[in-house]
Structures are given as C-alpha cells and as structure tokens.
C-alpha positions in Angstrom: 0.0 0.0 0.0 1.3 3.5 -0.9 -0.3 6.2 1.1 -0.5 9.5 -0.8 -3.0 11.4 1.3 -4.3 11.7 4.9 -7.9 12.8 5.4 -8.6 14.4 8.8 -11.8 14.9 10.8 -11.9 18.3 12.5 -13.8 18.3 15.8 -12.1 16.4 18.6 -9.4 15.2 16.1 -7.5 18.4 15.3 -9.7 20.9 17.2 -10.5 20.2 20.8 -14.2 21.0 20.4 -15.3 19.1 23.4 -13.2 21.4 25.7 -14.5 24.5 24.0 -18.2 23.4 24.5 -17.5 22.3 28.1 -15.9 25.6 29.1 -18.6 27.7 27.4 -21.2 25.7 29.4 -19.3 26.1 32.6 -18.8 29.8 32.2 -22.4 30.3 31.3 -23.8 28.1 34.0 -21.7 30.0 36.5 -23.6 33.2 35.6 -26.9 31.3 35.9 -25.9 29.8 39.2 -24.9 33.2 40.6 -28.2 34.7 39.6 -30.3 31.8 41.0 -28.4 29.9 43.7 -28.5 26.8 41.6 -25.7 24.3 41.4 -23.6 25.0 38.3 -23.1 21.3 37.3 -26.8 20.6 37.8 -27.8 23.5 35.7 -25.4 22.4 32.9 -26.8 18.8 33.0 -30.4 20.2 32.9 -29.8 22.5 30.0 -28.0 19.8 28.0 -30.9 17.4 28.7 -33.5 20.0 27.7 -31.6 21.1 24.6 -31.4 17.5 23.3 -35.0 16.9 24.0 -36.2 20.0 22.2 -33.8 19.5 19.3 -35.3 16.1 18.6 -38.8 17.6 18.2 -38.0 19.7 15.2 -38.6 18.6 11.6 -34.9 19.4 11.0 -33.7 16.7 13.3 -33.2 13.9 10.8 -31.4 16.3 8.5 -29.1 17.5 11.3 -28.3 13.8 12.2 -27.4 13.1 8.6 -25.3 16.2 8.1 -23.7 15.9 11.5 -25.0 19.0 13.5 -25.4 18.2 17.2 -27.7 20.0 19.7 -25.0 22.0 21.3 -23.7 23.4 18.0 -27.2 24.7 17.4 -26.9 26.6 20.7 -24.4 28.9 19.0 -24.6 28.3 15.2 -26.5 30.7 12.9 -27.0 28.4 9.9 -26.9 31.2 7.3 -25.1 29.2 4.6 -25.8 25.9 2.9 -28.1 25.4 -0.1 -30.4 22.8 1.4 -33.8 24.3 2.5 -33.3 22.7 5.9 -30.6 25.2 6.6 -33.1 28.0 6.2 -35.4 26.3 8.6 -32.6 25.9 11.1 -31.7 29.5 10.7 -35.3 30.4 11.7 -35.5 27.9 14.5 -32.1 28.6 16.1 -32.8 31.8 18.0 -35.9 30.4 19.8 -34.2 27.1 20.3 -31.4 28.7 22.2 -33.7 30.7 24.4 -36.0 27.8 25.1 -33.2 25.4 25.9 -31.8 27.6 28.6 -35.3 28.6 29.9 -36.4 25.0 30.0 -33.2 24.0 31.7 -33.8 26.6 34.4 -37.5 25.6 34.7 -36.7 21.9 35.2 -34.8 22.9 38.3 -37.6 25.1 39.6 -36.5 28.5 38.3 -39.1 30.1 36.0 -37.2 33.1 34.5 -37.6 33.6 30.8 -35.5 36.8 30.9 -32.6 35.0 32.5 -33.0 32.2 29.9 -32.7 34.7 27.2 -29.6 36.3 28.8 -27.9 32.9 29.1 -28.9 32.0 25.6 -26.9 35.0 24.4 -24.0 34.5 26.7 -23.3 31.0 25.7 -22.6 31.7 22.0 -20.4 34.6 22.9 -18.4 32.4 25.3 -18.0 29.6 22.7 -16.7 32.0 20.1 -13.9 33.1 22.5 -12.7 29.5 23.2 -11.1 27.8 20.2 -8.7 25.1 21.3 -6.3 23.0 19.2 -4.6 19.9 20.6 -1.0 20.5 21.6 0.4 18.2 18.9 -1.9 19.2 16.0 0.4 21.7 14.3 3.6 19.7 14.7 2.1 16.7 13.2 0.6 18.6 10.3 3.9 20.2 9.7 5.6 16.8 9.5 2.9 15.1 7.3 2.5 17.8 4.7 6.1 17.2 3.6 5.1 13.8 2.3 1.3 13.6 1.9 -1.6 15.5 0.5 -3.8 16.6 3.4 -7.6 16.9 3.3 -10.1 18.1 5.9 -13.3 16.1 5.9 -15.8 17.5 8.5 -19.4 17.0 9.2 -21.5 20.0 10.0 -23.0 23.3 8.9 -21.0 25.2 6.3 -20.8 28.5 8.2 -20.3 27.0 11.6 -17.5 24.7 10.6 -15.9 27.6 8.7 -16.2 29.7 11.8 -14.4 27.1 13.8 -11.6 27.2 11.2 -11.5 30.9 11.1 -11.1 30.8 14.9 -7.8 29.1 14.3 -6.8 30.6 10.9 -3.3 29.1 10.9 -4.9 25.7 10.5 -6.4 26.3 7.1 -3.3 26.5 4.8 -2.3 23.0 5.7 -5.0 21.5 3.6 -5.1 20.8 -0.1 -8.9 20.7 0.1 -11.5 21.2 2.8 -14.8 19.4 2.5 -17.8 20.3 4.7 -20.7 17.9 4.7 -23.3 20.7 4.7 -21.9 22.0 1.4 -22.1 18.5 -0.2 -25.5 17.5 1.1 -24.6 14.3 2.9 -22.5 13.6 6.0 -20.1 11.0 7.1 -20.4 8.0 6.9 -21.8 8.6 3.4 -19.7 6.8 0.8 -20.7 9.5 -1.7 -19.1 12.1 0.5 -15.9 10.1 0.8 -15.8 9.6 -2.9 -16.3 13.3 -3.4 -13.5 14.1 -1.0 -11.1 11.7 -2.8 -11.9 13.3 -6.1 -10.9 16.7 -4.7 -7.3 15.6 -4.3 -7.2 13.0 -7.1 -6.6 9.8 -5.1 -8.2 6.3 -5.0 -9.4 4.7 -1.8 -6.3 2.6 -1.4 -4.1 5.7 -1.6 -5.7 7.5 1.4 -6.2 7.0 5.1 -9.0 8.6 7.2 -8.1 9.8 10.8 -11.0 10.6 13.1 -12.4 10.2 16.6 -15.9 8.9 15.8 -16.4 5.3 15.0 -19.9 5.8 13.6 -18.9 8.5 11.1 -15.2 8.7 10.4 -14.3 5.0 10.7 -17.5 3.5 9.3 -17.4 5.9 6.4 -13.8 5.1 5.6 -14.4 1.4 5.9 -17.4 1.5 3.6 -15.4 3.5 1.0 -12.6 0.9 1.1 -10.1 3.3 2.7 -7.8 2.5 5.6 -9.3 3.9 8.8 -7.4 5.2 11.8 -9.3 5.7 15.0 -7.9 8.3 17.4 -9.0 7.1 20.8 -7.6 9.7 23.2 -9.8 8.7 26.1 -9.3 4.9 26.1 -12.9 4.1 25.1 -13.8 0.5 24.7 -15.3 -0.4 21.4 -17.5 -3.3 20.4 -16.9 -5.2 17.2 -19.7 -3.6 15.2 -17.3 -1.0 13.7 -13.7 -2.1 13.5 -11.0 0.5 12.5 -8.0 -0.6 10.5 -5.8 0.9 13.2 -6.1 2.6 16.6 -3.9 5.4 18.0 -4.0 7.3 21.3 -2.6 10.6 20.0 -1.8 12.3 16.7 1.9 11.8 17.7 1.4 8.1 16.9 0.4 8.8 13.3 3.6 9.5 11.4 5.2 6.2 12.5 2.1 4.3 11.6 1.9 5.8 8.2 5.5 4.8 7.5 4.5 1.2 8.2 1.6 1.2 5.7 
C-alpha cells in the first residue's frame, strides 16, 4: 500500500471542540448559578438534557443527524449558509431554540425566569466563540505530514459553523489541499458518496488514502465503507465493540507518522 493522502476529521481530532463546549457551558452556568443559587453542574446537565429533547422535536432533526450537527452546535450556530432548504429552517429555529433550551433547563430545576433564559442563551454563543482550542500536537504533526502527503479536511456540519471554527484558528487552514464540509455537499459521514467526493478533490483512489478521526460511527464507518484505511484516534481509552472495527487505533496524533510509514 502506498499512502498518498491523509484525510482528517476536524472536531475532537484536530480541534478540541469538546473542551470548547464544556468551558462555554461552565462559564455560562456560573452566571446562571450566581443569579439563581442553583448548582452549576446541575444547571449544565439540565440544559444539556432539555436542549437535546427540544432539538429532537424539530422537523430538521433527521437532517441534522445526517449532516452531523449536534444540539450543542445549534446553541451557537447561525446556519446562514448551505443550499439545502433545511438550513433556512434551522436559521429560523435557532434563536428560539437557544432561548427555550436555557429557559427550560432553568425551569426543570424550579427556576421560571424567561428573561434569564434569554440572557444565558446570548451569553453561551459569545463564550463559545472566544474558546477555540487546538490539541497540543496538531500543528507539529501537520507540519511533518504535509512534507510527504496531501492533506484533506473532511468534516461534518453546517458550512458557516465549521468555517467559523476554522476561522477561529486561521493558521490551520493553509495545511489542507482541500476542505470538504458535509453541509456543502448535502450528505454527511459515513456517506460513501461524501468520501468519494473528498477523494476526487485531491485525485486519489481509496487505497491511496487514510482517514483519521475520533468517531467510529462517522469517520471510521465511512472510511471502511469507502474501502479506505481507517485510523481511530482514541484519546480517552474508550472500549469499542466489534460492530465497527478500525484498521488501526492510535492514542494521539503523535502516533500517526510512524504508523503511516509502516503502511
């Protein structure tokens, strides 16, 4: 096998999105707790729960699942781009969704305060936008790999939201020969069509590329279906079942260059 290209997932593979979301929640819930006397952690759990429940009631839910937009991204995304008509519906739904998620989260804990819900709904997106995090090893590994391989970013999500994440770390963008966002294509990982489209952008066949990502159900399953070598980055030591089996498993991006040389 001769590897010519490395395809990377974005969230929680190169960008530490989970940390960004967690800190935005913590900072916002601290404001809510100070205003109400509620426990910060209980408020966060309540809002997360209420946000998920509300998100699933919308007609856009199946579309967001397919494209790869989770409930907490909708707490700060604007959805102004993307040709699919579901993005226009998301754009209209998002402002009220944000307010209702926070208001319902408060109410579930006995605090009925719509004005505070609105305040927190505005505070969370502002916080999230100030908290872009990149893993410590990301740039060093990309520096090393781009000397030998084509690099492509293959990310699920809304076009404007994923672009905003990249714009928050602008030095990341020039590393990639192509950037493919599922919302622009119309299907999300694990779609084989999306992987085929991505490969066409850099002129490779499936046996010339590898996919690196943290999610078995999207990154790894999609690569497997497309006939591409899949590399699961499992930073947290999660135990997997045998339903989706990656070609290889690594604990950090620092393990990647040596593995690629073996392929």
